[in-house]
C-alpha positions in Angstrom: 0.0 0.0 0.0 2.1 2.9 -1.3 1.1 6.5 -0.7 2.2 10.0 -1.7 2.2 12.7 0.9 2.1 16.2 -0.7 2.9 19.4 1.2 1.3 22.0 -1.0 3.8 24.3 -2.6 6.8 22.5 -1.0 7.0 19.0 -2.6 6.0 15.4 -1.8 7.3 12.3 -0.1 6.5 8.7 -0.7 5.6 6.1 1.9 4.5 2.5 2.4 1.9 1.4 4.8 2.9 -1.8 6.7 1.7 -4.6 8.9 2.5 -3.3 12.4 -1.1 -2.3 12.8 -2.8 -3.9 9.8 -6.4 -3.0 10.5 -5.5 0.6 11.2 -3.4 0.8 8.0 -6.1 -0.8 5.9 -8.9 1.5 7.2 -6.8 4.6 6.6 -5.7 3.4 3.1 -9.4 2.8 2.2 -10.2 6.4 3.3 -7.7 8.0 0.9 -7.4 10.6 -0.4 -7.2 12.6 2.9 -6.1 16.1 3.5 -5.5 18.4 6.5 -3.7 21.4 7.8 -0.3 20.7 9.4 0.3 21.1 13.1 3.7 20.7 14.5 5.0 19.2 17.8 8.8 19.3 17.9 9.9 17.0 15.0 6.5 15.6 14.3 3.9 16.8 11.7 0.3 15.8 12.5 -3.2 16.6 11.5 -6.8 15.5 12.2 -8.4 13.0 9.9 -12.0 11.9 9.6 -11.1 8.3 10.6 -11.9 7.0 14.1 -9.8 4.0 15.2 -9.0 2.4 18.6 -5.6 1.2 19.7 -4.5 -1.9 17.9 -0.8 -2.6 18.8 0.2 0.7 20.4 3.7 1.9 20.8 5.3 4.5 23.1 8.2 5.1 20.8 8.8 6.2 17.2 11.6 6.3 14.7 12.3 9.0 12.1 10.0 8.2 9.1 7.3 6.5 11.1 3.7 7.3 10.0 1.3 6.7 12.9 -2.3 7.1 14.0 -3.0 8.8 17.3 -6.4 7.5 18.6 -7.0 10.2 21.3 -6.7 13.0 18.7 -8.0 11.2 15.6 -4.7 12.3 14.0 -2.2 11.1 11.5 1.4 11.7 12.6 4.6 11.8 10.6 7.7 11.6 12.8 10.7 13.1 10.9 13.2 13.6 13.7 14.0 12.4 17.2 10.6 13.4 18.7 8.7 10.6 20.6 4.9 10.3 20.7 3.0 12.3 23.3 1.2 9.1 24.2 0.9 5.7 22.5 0.3 5.6 18.7 -0.5 2.9 16.1 2.3 2.8 13.6 0.9 2.2 10.1 3.8 2.9 7.8 7.1 4.5 7.0 8.3 7.3 4.7 10.5 5.8 2.0 11.4 8.8 0.0 12.1 12.5 0.8 11.7 12.5 4.6 13.6 15.8 4.7 10.5 17.5 3.2 8.9 17.6 6.7 11.7 19.8 8.1 10.2 22.6 5.8 6.6 22.2 6.9 5.0 25.2 8.6 1.8 25.1 10.7 -1.2 25.5 8.5 0.4 24.0 5.4 -2.0 21.9 3.4 -1.1 18.2 3.3 -2.7 15.7 0.9 -2.3 12.0 1.2 -3.3 9.8 -1.7 -2.8 6.3 -3.1 0.0 5.6 -5.5 -1.0 2.0 -6.5 
């Protein structure tokens, strides 16, 4: 399940959804395309999405490139640096190309996520 993450006016990154939380990944993939306005928390970009999921295989830690769903905030999170989750998240994929794009994201930037396959 390959996806493209576009930051309007700044470029795009590519990612693959994986099997760490397969039900969460599948439901989000089936909901694409999605878009939102970027919020920043240290080295994490996140935004609300209209998908409501519960915890599946939650994790307290993240690595650069992890794409995760945060159930308490109904948010999709992209970890691009050393920041760790505020609270447990469901990891659903990893950025595979152009992770550095997220260092240029400003709050309010429009982010569009769509299927590549």
